[in-house]
N, C-alpha and C positions, 0 to 999 in steps of 0.2 A: 546439552545446554551449557556445559562448562566452557565451551568455546566462545560463549557470549560474554563480552566484557562491557558493562554498561558505560555509556558516555554521559556522565552526570554533570559535565561542565556547564550545560545550559540551565542547571538549577531548576527554578520554578517554571521554566519555559520548556520542559521536556515534552509535554503534550503538544505544544505548538511546534516544536522541532519535528516531531513525528508527522504531524499534519502537513508541515511544509515539505518534508521529504516525499510523502505520498502524493501531495499536490504536484510535485515535480514530475513524478512518474505518470500521473494522470495527464498532465500537459503534454508530455512526450507521446503518450498513447493517442491523444487527440490529434497531434500534428501528423502522426503516422499510424493510423488505426490498424492497418494490415500487419504492422510489425509489433503491435502491442503484446500479443501472446509470446513473441520471440524474446521480449525483454527478460523474461524469467525462464527461458527454455535452455535446456542443456544439449539440444541438438547441434549438429554441425554448424559452424559459423559460415555466414555468407558475406558478401561485400557490403551489405547495408547495415547489418545489426551485429554488434559484438555480443557473443553468448558464451556458453561454457562456464569457466570459472567466474567470469564477470556476473553471469546470471545468479550463481550461488551467492556471490558477494552482495548482490542487490537484495536478495532475500535475507541474508544475515544482517545487512545494514538496517532493514526494516525491523528485524527481530531485536537488534541492539537498542533501537529507539523505543520499541515497545517495552523492553525490560527497564530502560531508564525511566520511562513514564510510570511504570508500575512501582519502581523503587522510590520515586518521588511522591507516591501517593495520588497520582493524577489519573491512573488507569487501573481498571479492575485486575485482580490477580488471575493467573492462568499461565499456561505454557506460552512463552513469548514467540517461540518458533511456530507453534500452531496458529496463534493469532496472526503472525506475519503471513502465513500461507493463506489464511482466510482473507486478509487484506489484499494480497496479490490476486486471489481468485476474484475479488470484487473489482479490482482494476481491470483485469483481463476480460472478465464477463461483461462489465459495463461497456468497455470499449468495443467488444464484439457485438453487443446488442445495438450500440449506436451506429456501428459501421453497417450492419445488416438491415437497418431500418426498423428494427423491432422496438425502437423508442416510442413510436406512435402507439404500439400495442400496450405499452405500460402507462395507461391513462393515470393522470395524477402525479406522474413523475416528470417534472419539468426539466431536470438536469441530471439525467441518468449517469453521466460520467463522474458526478460528484458523490455517488453512492458510497465509495470507499471512505470518504470523509464523514458521511453520515454514520457509517459503521463505527468509526473511531469515536464519534460523539456519543454513540450509544454505549460504548465501553468505558467512557470517561466517568469518573466518580463525581465530578462537579459539572454535570451536563448542562448545556445551555437550554433554555426553554424553547 
């Protein structure tokens, strides 16, 4: 965890910065659902998706934002890298479910790809109603 250096420049907006970052990955996964799992994959690079060290950087970037939100008192405490992995799992899982048509099986879930943002809201200390 020592490799994580919080980016507190956004001050009181740390939770919003985390959600904005995750929303960007969700949008990318929506535009290219087949490539969503590859965003965070360490497998060999191909001509369409940059992976390898960049995938690790994406995960670390989310973890840095999680840490900054925790340090600002906006997000529950816990291992920021573990929370980042759970968020990534939600991004990839929701994208996979949307791509495979399993969204219809999740009755009551109208916007499955937004579940990573719901997860962040659940971890927030000042949760919206």
